[in-house]
C-alpha positions as CSV (number, residue, x, y, z in Angstrom):
1,X,23.5,-0.9,-45.2
2,X,22.2,1.6,-42.5
3,X,23.5,4.8,-40.8
4,X,22.6,6.9,-37.8
5,X,22.6,10.5,-37.2
6,X,22.7,11.9,-33.7
7,X,21.5,15.6,-33.5
8,X,23.7,17.0,-30.5
9,X,22.7,20.7,-30.9
10,X,25.1,23.5,-29.7
11,X,26.1,25.7,-26.7
12,X,23.2,28.2,-27.4
13,X,21.0,25.4,-26.2
14,X,20.8,23.6,-23.0
15,X,20.6,26.7,-20.8
16,X,18.3,24.9,-18.6
17,X,21.2,22.5,-18.0
18,X,23.5,25.2,-16.4
19,X,25.6,25.2,-14.3
20,X,26.5,21.7,-15.5
21,X,26.8,22.6,-19.0
22,X,29.5,25.1,-18.3
23,X,32.0,22.4,-17.9
24,X,31.1,19.9,-20.6
25,X,29.0,19.9,-23.7
26,X,25.4,18.7,-22.6
27,X,25.6,15.6,-24.8
28,X,28.6,14.5,-22.9
29,X,27.3,14.9,-19.4
30,X,27.4,11.5,-17.5
31,X,24.1,9.8,-17.2
32,X,24.2,6.4,-15.4
33,X,27.9,6.7,-15.6
34,X,28.6,7.1,-19.1
35,X,28.1,10.3,-21.5
36,X,24.5,10.9,-22.3
37,X,25.0,10.2,-26.2
38,X,27.0,7.0,-25.4
39,X,23.6,5.3,-24.6
40,X,22.5,6.2,-28.2
41,X,25.6,5.0,-29.9
42,X,25.5,1.7,-27.9
43,X,21.8,1.2,-29.3
44,X,22.9,2.1,-32.9
45,X,25.8,-0.3,-32.8
46,X,23.5,-3.1,-31.9
47,X,21.5,-2.7,-35.0
48,X,22.7,-5.3,-37.7
49,X,24.0,-3.6,-40.8
50,X,24.9,-0.4,-39.0
51,X,27.9,1.0,-40.9
52,X,28.4,4.6,-39.6
53,X,27.4,6.9,-36.8
54,X,27.3,10.8,-37.6
55,X,27.1,13.3,-34.9
56,X,25.8,16.8,-36.1
57,X,25.8,19.9,-34.2
58,X,27.4,23.3,-33.7
59,X,29.6,22.6,-30.8
60,X,33.5,23.1,-31.3
61,X,35.2,20.1,-31.7
62,X,37.1,20.5,-28.6
63,X,39.3,18.0,-26.6
64,X,36.6,16.3,-24.7
65,X,34.4,15.8,-27.8
66,X,37.4,14.5,-29.8
67,X,38.5,12.1,-27.1
68,X,35.0,10.8,-26.8
69,X,34.7,10.1,-30.5
70,X,37.9,8.3,-30.6
71,X,36.9,6.1,-27.7
72,X,33.6,5.4,-29.1
73,X,35.2,4.3,-32.4
74,X,37.6,1.9,-30.7
75,X,34.9,0.5,-28.4
76,X,32.2,-0.1,-31.0
77,X,34.3,-0.8,-33.9
78,X,32.3,1.5,-36.0
79,X,33.3,4.9,-37.7
80,X,31.9,7.6,-35.4
81,X,32.3,11.2,-37.0
82,X,31.3,14.7,-36.0
83,X,30.0,17.0,-38.6
84,X,30.0,20.7,-37.4
85,X,27.3,23.1,-38.7
86,X,28.5,26.5,-39.9
87,X,25.7,28.0,-37.9
88,X,22.8,26.5,-35.9
89,X,20.5,25.0,-38.6
90,X,17.7,23.5,-36.5
91,X,16.6,19.9,-36.2
92,X,16.4,19.3,-40.0
93,X,19.0,21.8,-41.4
94,X,21.9,20.0,-40.6
95,X,20.6,16.8,-42.2
96,X,20.1,18.6,-45.6
97,X,23.2,20.5,-45.3
98,X,25.2,17.1,-44.7
99,X,23.0,15.0,-47.1
100,X,26.0,13.9,-49.2
101,X,27.8,12.5,-46.2
102,X,24.6,10.6,-45.0
103,X,23.8,9.2,-48.4
104,X,27.3,8.1,-49.1
105,X,27.4,4.4,-49.7
106,X,23.7,4.4,-50.6
107,X,22.4,3.3,-47.1
108,X,18.8,1.7,-47.2
109,X,17.7,4.0,-44.3
110,X,19.1,6.0,-41.6
111,X,18.2,6.6,-38.0
112,X,18.0,10.2,-36.6
113,X,18.0,10.6,-32.9
114,X,17.9,13.6,-30.8
115,X,20.6,13.6,-28.1
116,X,18.7,15.0,-25.3
117,X,16.3,11.9,-24.9
118,X,16.6,8.9,-22.7
119,X,15.1,5.7,-24.2
120,X,15.6,1.9,-24.6
121,X,15.8,2.7,-28.1
122,X,13.8,-0.1,-30.0
123,X,15.7,0.6,-33.2
124,X,15.3,-3.0,-34.3
125,X,11.6,-2.9,-34.0
126,X,11.4,0.3,-35.9
127,X,13.6,-1.3,-38.6
128,X,11.4,-4.3,-38.9
129,X,8.2,-2.0,-39.3
130,X,10.1,0.0,-41.8
131,X,10.9,-2.9,-44.0
132,X,7.3,-4.4,-43.7
133,X,5.9,-1.1,-45.2
134,X,8.3,1.4,-46.4
135,X,7.7,5.0,-46.2
136,X,9.9,8.2,-46.0
137,X,9.4,8.9,-42.5
138,X,8.9,6.9,-39.4
139,X,8.6,8.3,-35.9
140,X,8.8,6.7,-32.6
141,X,5.8,7.6,-30.5
142,X,4.8,7.0,-26.8
143,X,1.8,8.2,-24.7
144,X,1.5,10.9,-22.4
145,X,-1.4,12.4,-20.2
146,X,-3.8,15.1,-21.6
147,X,-2.0,17.8,-19.7
148,X,1.6,16.9,-20.3
149,X,1.0,16.0,-23.9
150,X,0.8,19.9,-24.7
151,X,4.5,20.1,-24.0
152,X,5.5,17.6,-26.8
153,X,4.9,17.3,-30.4
154,X,1.4,15.7,-30.5
155,X,0.5,12.9,-33.2
156,X,-3.0,11.8,-34.5
157,X,-2.5,8.4,-36.1
158,X,-4.8,6.2,-38.1
159,X,-5.2,3.2,-35.6
160,X,-5.3,0.6,-38.3
161,X,-2.4,1.9,-40.7
162,X,-0.4,4.0,-38.3
163,X,-0.2,6.7,-40.7
164,X,0.4,10.1,-39.1
165,X,-2.9,12.2,-39.9
166,X,-2.1,15.4,-38.1
167,X,1.0,16.5,-36.3
168,X,1.1,19.8,-34.1
169,X,4.3,20.8,-32.0
170,X,3.5,21.8,-28.6
171,X,-0.3,22.7,-29.2
172,X,-2.2,25.1,-27.1
173,X,-5.1,22.6,-26.6
174,X,-5.3,18.9,-26.4
175,X,-4.9,17.1,-29.9
176,X,-3.8,13.5,-29.1
177,X,-1.9,11.7,-26.1
178,X,0.5,10.2,-28.7
179,X,3.7,12.2,-28.5
180,X,7.0,12.3,-30.5
181,X,10.0,10.8,-28.9
182,X,12.6,12.6,-31.0
183,X,13.7,9.2,-32.5
184,X,13.1,8.5,-36.2
185,X,13.9,6.4,-39.3
186,X,14.1,8.0,-42.5
187,X,14.5,6.6,-46.1
188,X,16.8,8.5,-48.5
189,X,13.6,10.0,-50.1
190,X,13.0,12.0,-46.8
191,X,15.6,14.4,-47.8
192,X,13.3,15.5,-50.8
193,X,11.0,17.5,-48.4
194,X,13.7,19.1,-46.7
195,X,15.0,20.3,-50.1
196,X,11.6,21.8,-50.7
197,X,11.8,23.4,-47.3
198,X,15.4,24.8,-48.1
199,X,14.3,26.3,-51.5
200,X,11.1,27.8,-50.0
201,X,13.2,29.6,-47.2
202,X,15.6,30.8,-50.1
203,X,12.7,32.4,-51.8
204,X,11.5,33.8,-48.4
205,X,14.9,35.3,-48.0
206,X,14.9,36.9,-51.3
207,X,11.6,38.3,-50.7
208,X,12.7,40.0,-47.4
209,X,15.8,41.4,-49.1
210,X,13.9,43.0,-51.7
211,X,11.7,44.6,-49.1
212,X,14.9,45.8,-47.4
213,X,14.2,43.8,-44.3
214,X,17.6,42.1,-43.8
215,X,17.4,41.8,-40.2
216,X,18.4,38.3,-38.9
217,X,15.6,38.3,-36.5
218,X,13.1,38.4,-39.4
219,X,14.8,35.6,-41.6
220,X,16.7,32.9,-39.8
221,X,18.3,31.7,-43.1
222,X,17.6,29.3,-45.7
223,X,19.4,26.4,-44.2
224,X,17.5,26.4,-41.0
225,X,14.9,23.7,-40.9
226,X,12.7,22.7,-38.3
227,X,11.6,19.0,-38.7
228,X,8.6,19.2,-36.5
229,X,7.1,22.4,-37.8
230,X,8.5,22.6,-41.3
231,X,8.3,19.0,-42.4
232,X,6.1,16.7,-40.2
233,X,3.3,19.3,-39.8
234,X,3.2,19.9,-43.5
235,X,3.4,16.3,-44.7
236,X,0.9,14.7,-42.1
237,X,-2.1,13.0,-43.8
238,X,-0.2,12.7,-47.1
239,X,0.8,9.0,-46.7
240,X,4.4,9.8,-46.1
241,X,4.8,9.9,-42.4
242,X,3.9,6.9,-40.0
243,X,4.4,6.1,-36.3
244,X,5.8,3.3,-34.4
245,X,4.2,3.3,-30.8
246,X,6.5,2.0,-27.9
247,X,5.6,1.2,-24.3
248,X,9.4,1.3,-23.2
249,X,11.1,3.7,-21.2
250,X,11.5,7.3,-22.5
251,X,12.1,10.7,-21.1
252,X,13.5,14.0,-22.4
253,X,16.8,15.3,-20.8
254,X,16.2,19.0,-20.6
255,X,17.4,20.0,-17.3
256,X,19.6,18.6,-14.4
257,X,16.3,17.2,-12.6
258,X,15.4,15.3,-15.8
259,X,19.2,14.0,-16.0
260,X,18.8,12.5,-12.5
261,X,15.5,10.7,-13.4
262,X,17.2,9.5,-16.7
263,X,20.0,8.1,-14.7
264,X,17.6,6.1,-12.6
265,X,15.8,4.5,-15.8
266,X,19.2,3.7,-17.3
267,X,20.5,2.1,-14.1
268,X,17.3,0.0,-13.9
269,X,18.0,-1.1,-17.5
270,X,21.5,-2.1,-16.6
271,X,20.1,-5.0,-14.8
272,X,19.3,-6.6,-18.3
273,X,21.7,-4.7,-20.7
274,X,25.0,-4.1,-18.8
275,X,24.8,-5.9,-15.3
276,X,28.8,-5.6,-15.2
277,X,28.3,-1.8,-14.8
278,X,26.2,-2.2,-11.7
279,X,28.1,-2.3,-8.3
280,X,27.8,-5.6,-6.3
281,X,28.4,-6.5,-2.9
282,X,31.9,-7.4,-1.9
283,X,33.2,-8.3,1.6
284,X,34.5,-5.1,3.2
285,X,32.7,-3.0,0.5
286,X,29.9,-0.4,0.9
287,X,26.4,-1.4,1.6
288,X,24.3,-1.0,-1.6
289,X,20.7,-0.5,-1.2
290,X,18.6,-2.1,-3.9
291,X,14.9,-2.5,-4.7
292,X,15.3,-6.4,-5.2
293,X,17.6,-7.9,-2.7
294,X,18.9,-11.3,-3.8
295,X,17.7,-14.2,-1.6
296,X,20.1,-15.7,0.9
297,X,19.6,-19.5,1.5
298,X,18.9,-20.7,5.0
299,X,18.2,-17.3,6.5
300,X,15.4,-16.9,9.1
301,X,14.0,-13.8,10.6
302,X,12.8,-14.6,14.2
303,X,9.4,-12.5,14.9
304,X,10.0,-9.6,17.0
305,X,6.8,-7.5,18.0
306,X,8.5,-4.1,18.3
307,X,11.7,-4.2,16.2
308,X,13.2,-5.8,13.1
309,X,14.6,-9.2,13.8
310,X,18.3,-10.1,13.7
311,X,19.2,-12.3,10.6
312,X,20.2,-15.8,11.5
313,X,21.2,-19.0,9.7
314,X,19.9,-22.3,10.7
315,X,19.7,-25.7,8.6
316,X,16.7,-26.7,10.7
317,X,14.5,-23.7,9.8
318,X,13.0,-23.1,6.5
319,X,14.2,-20.0,4.6
320,X,12.0,-16.9,4.1
321,X,12.1,-14.2,1.8
322,X,14.2,-11.2,2.9
323,X,12.6,-7.9,3.9
324,X,13.4,-4.7,2.2
325,X,16.7,-3.2,3.0
326,X,15.3,-0.5,5.0
327,X,13.8,-3.2,7.3
328,X,17.0,-5.1,7.8
329,X,18.9,-4.6,11.0
330,X,22.4,-6.2,11.1
331,X,23.2,-8.4,14.2
332,X,25.9,-10.8,15.4
333,X,24.5,-13.6,13.3
334,X,24.9,-11.8,10.0
335,X,27.9,-9.6,9.6
336,X,27.2,-6.8,7.0
337,X,29.8,-7.9,4.5
338,X,28.1,-11.3,4.1
339,X,25.1,-9.9,2.4
340,X,25.0,-10.2,-1.2
341,X,22.6,-7.6,-2.3
342,X,22.4,-6.2,-5.9
343,X,21.6,-2.5,-6.1
344,X,21.2,-0.1,-9.0
345,X,24.4,1.8,-8.3
346,X,27.2,2.7,-10.6
347,X,30.7,3.1,-9.2
348,X,33.6,4.0,-11.5
349,X,36.5,1.6,-11.0
350,X,38.9,4.5,-9.9
351,X,36.5,5.7,-7.2
352,X,37.4,5.1,-3.7
353,X,34.3,4.3,-1.4
354,X,34.6,3.6,2.3
355,X,33.0,0.3,3.5
356,X,30.6,1.9,5.8
357,X,29.2,4.1,3.3
358,X,25.3,3.3,2.4
359,X,24.7,3.7,-1.3
360,X,21.5,3.7,-3.4
361,X,19.1,3.4,-4.8
362,X,20.0,5.1,-8.1
363,X,23.4,6.5,-7.5
364,X,26.1,7.1,-10.0
365,X,29.7,7.9,-8.7
366,X,32.2,9.1,-11.4
367,X,35.9,8.9,-11.9
368,X,38.4,9.6,-8.9
369,X,35.6,10.3,-6.5
370,X,36.3,9.8,-2.9
371,X,33.4,8.6,-0.5
372,X,34.2,8.7,3.1
373,X,33.2,6.5,6.0
374,X,29.6,6.7,7.0
375,X,28.5,8.5,4.0
376,X,24.9,8.2,2.8
377,X,24.1,8.6,-0.9
378,X,20.8,8.3,-2.5
379,X,19.2,9.2,-5.9
380,X,22.3,11.4,-6.8
381,X,25.0,11.8,-9.3
382,X,28.6,12.5,-7.9
383,X,31.0,13.6,-10.8
384,X,34.5,13.3,-11.5
385,X,37.0,14.1,-8.7
386,X,34.4,15.1,-6.0
387,X,35.0,14.3,-2.3
388,X,32.4,13.5,0.1
389,X,33.8,13.6,3.6
390,X,32.9,11.4,6.6
391,X,29.0,11.2,7.5
392,X,27.9,13.4,4.8
393,X,24.3,12.8,3.5
394,X,23.6,13.5,-0.2
395,X,20.0,13.1,-1.3
396,X,18.6,13.9,-4.8
397,X,21.5,16.1,-5.7
398,X,24.3,16.4,-8.3
399,X,27.7,17.1,-6.9
400,X,29.9,18.7,-9.5
401,X,33.4,18.0,-10.7
402,X,36.0,18.5,-8.0
403,X,33.5,19.6,-5.4
404,X,34.0,18.8,-1.8
405,X,31.3,18.3,0.9
406,X,32.5,18.7,4.4
407,X,32.0,16.2,7.2
408,X,28.3,15.8,8.7
409,X,27.1,18.3,5.9
410,X,23.7,17.6,4.3
411,X,23.0,18.2,0.6
412,X,19.5,17.6,-0.3
413,X,17.0,18.3,-3.1
414,X,13.4,17.7,-4.0
415,X,12.9,15.4,-6.8
416,X,10.5,16.4,-9.5
417,X,9.6,12.8,-10.7
418,X,6.5,12.0,-12.9
419,X,3.5,10.8,-10.9
420,X,4.0,7.4,-10.1
421,X,0.4,6.6,-10.1
422,X,-0.2,7.8,-13.6
423,X,1.6,5.3,-16.1
424,X,1.4,7.9,-18.8
425,X,2.8,10.6,-16.7
426,X,6.2,12.3,-18.0
427,X,8.6,14.6,-16.6
428,X,7.2,18.1,-16.3
429,X,8.8,21.1,-18.1
430,X,10.7,22.4,-15.3
431,X,10.6,26.2,-14.3
432,X,13.0,27.6,-11.9
433,X,10.8,30.3,-10.6
434,X,7.0,30.8,-9.8
435,X,5.5,33.9,-8.6
436,X,9.2,35.3,-8.0
437,X,10.2,32.5,-5.8
438,X,12.5,29.6,-6.5
439,X,10.7,26.3,-6.7
440,X,11.9,23.4,-4.8
441,X,14.1,21.1,-7.0
442,X,17.1,19.0,-6.9
443,X,20.2,20.5,-5.5
444,X,23.2,21.2,-7.9
445,X,26.7,22.0,-6.9
446,X,28.7,23.3,-9.8
447,X,32.3,22.7,-10.5
448,X,34.7,23.0,-7.7
449,X,32.4,24.1,-4.9
450,X,33.3,23.6,-1.3
451,X,30.6,22.9,1.3
452,X,31.8,23.4,4.9
453,X,31.2,20.7,7.7
454,X,28.0,20.5,9.5
455,X,25.8,22.7,7.3
456,X,22.5,22.0,5.2
457,X,22.3,22.8,1.5
458,X,18.5,22.4,0.5
459,X,17.0,22.8,-2.9
460,X,19.7,25.2,-4.0
461,X,21.9,25.8,-7.1
462,X,25.6,26.7,-6.3
463,X,27.4,28.1,-9.3
464,X,31.0,26.9,-9.8
465,X,34.0,27.8,-7.7
466,X,32.1,28.9,-4.8
467,X,33.3,28.4,-1.1
468,X,30.2,28.6,1.2
469,X,30.4,29.3,4.9
470,X,26.8,28.6,6.0
471,X,23.6,26.7,5.2
472,X,21.4,27.8,2.5
473,X,17.8,26.7,1.4
474,X,15.8,27.7,-1.7
475,X,18.6,29.9,-3.3
476,X,20.9,30.2,-6.2
477,X,24.4,31.1,-5.0
478,X,25.9,33.3,-7.8
């Protein structure tokens, strides 16, 4: 049997996710239409032999978290339980504190996943690698470029055996282009090194008390264990830690901008994993822009020297491939509702979207959202209960719960995506300010923000419950 542990952290973390984390715990923030950690649970539930999924963190078990756990158990037909830490215990302290719960039933191994990562979660491949050659620790690794690797845990491996020879968390100089993905497979024996760290912490604490240095800042407590620094760095090169490399999708979700990028990655995966979640063209429905329009039989584009041609249908003419949607102009021969294009857009079933709205690519529309006539949405997340009035334009933004954007208003941000020309590029560690100035980034509207008609909100963060009266650019509205 197998188990999985998802480390969800606590409210003292996720400060870079504000103001979005004011309303819901960060692990429950919707990414590609579902809570962030639902992607983790779905991946774990698909592993044969999975018997239980445990969430460990320091959040209070409030109503949203409790409702999510109940819904997850029903949907995946698996026990999904939350274990609350008595204090923030680090990435390894919770594993050791709840070791009896994890080892109950004598699992063969257990997965450990950080909640704030986006991935295709190659858990079955990790399990196969573990069963071929059993070791206490198996880490999932990927590659990053030399500069960005300094922002992650860096792994030096033996290329023949894949043993981790050296591990450094966020080094000051280049160590390796292989980085830690925050996804692990541990044997039950992996808890023994955590016990050793706990006992060493106890001795350090007694030493501090003997010196009269009982300040909490000098000693975090015996239960606080950092997997990366206290375990991986110490055990590297001793034949206990191995790495499984992946070339699949992976990104951290540390900030709102990275959540938007993660939403794009998950929406693109829905084409293969959950096509039912992607919105499709329906007669009278909104036009959904996608990167791969479906071919339409017997369509011909007559050549036009100065403008895109009208779409027409003729049995005498050979079909040709369609241009990209930005190149399509709708004419009398092809009414818009007749196009059958597939786009990477998620629309909650309760949302109301006007037929003349233009959506995509990479748009997620939440529960109870209203999208008016002529609205343009691109690279954005619109959360529960928000209203986009007629002819608004929302680009590279997150519209908060219950917010309203007035008619003809424009809400726009600047994406901070990885360099598309570098296959090993990752999301940069975002900083809000540089030289005292707010850096351009995505625009975030907090909960119940009201944007008036005919204004521009550009590269700004609006805190919850604000009613604006004019345009803002590159500002944080408190």
